[in-house]
N, C-alpha and C positions, 0 to 999 in steps of 0.2 A: 504494500500500500504506500502511496506517495504522501509524504507529509505536506500539509498545506503551507503555502508561503506566508511568511510573516513579514510585515513591512516595519522597518525600523523607524522610530519617530525622528523627524528631522528637526534640528534646532531652529529656532526662529531666526529670520534674517533681519539684518539691520536695515532701516529705511535708506533708500538710495536718494541722494540729492539730485534734483533736476537742474540742468544748467540754466542760468538766467538768460533772458532774451536780450539780445544786443539792441540798445535803444536806437542806433542809427539805421539798422537794416530790418529789425524785427525778427531776425532769425534766432533760433534758440542756440545754435552752435557757433554763431558769429560769422557764418558764411553769408554771401549775398543771396537774395532770393532768386529763384529761377525766373528767367524772362519768359514771355508768352511763347516764343518759338520753341524753347526747350520743353515747355509743358505740352505743347501740341505734339512735339516729337515723341515724348514719353507716352502720351495718350495713344498716338498712332501705333507705337510698339506694343502697348498693352492690348489694343484692339486686334492687331495682327496675331499676337500670341493666343488670344482667346479664340479667334476665328480658326486658327490652325488646330487648337485643341478640340474644338467642336467638330471639325472635319474628321480628325482622327477617331473621335468617339463615334461619329456617325458611321464611318467605314467599319469599325469594329462591330457595331450593332448590325449592319447589313451582312457581314460575314457570319455572325452568330445566327441570324435568322436563316441564311442559306444553309448552314450546317444543320440547323434544326429541321428544316424542310427535308433535307436529304436523309436524315435519320428517321423521320416519320415515314418517308417513302420506303426505306429499307425495312422498317418494322412491318409495314403493310404487306410488302412482298413476302417476307418470312412467314407472316400469318397466313397468307394465301397458300404457300407451299405446305404448311403444317395442316391446313384444312384438307388439302388434296391427299396428303398421306393418310390422314384419318379416314377419309372417304374410301381410299383403296383398301384399308385394313377391314373396315366394317362391312 
């Protein structure tokens, strides 16, 4: 029999200090804010990545459905063969 896992208690963590916002730029880490072109580029990259992931997922779903249809056709053929064998015996 396998013994159940026990989780060791974790010690509490110290609160983390957040960096103060730079009054000149408003950025929390002191860097300059992104310009509109960089934001559009980042948005376009995120959209392209999402579209690609959606296409890959859709293709996987189509393949799964095709394999499922093939399996069902094979099971139907095997069932027909079994019925014919039973008919020959009886």
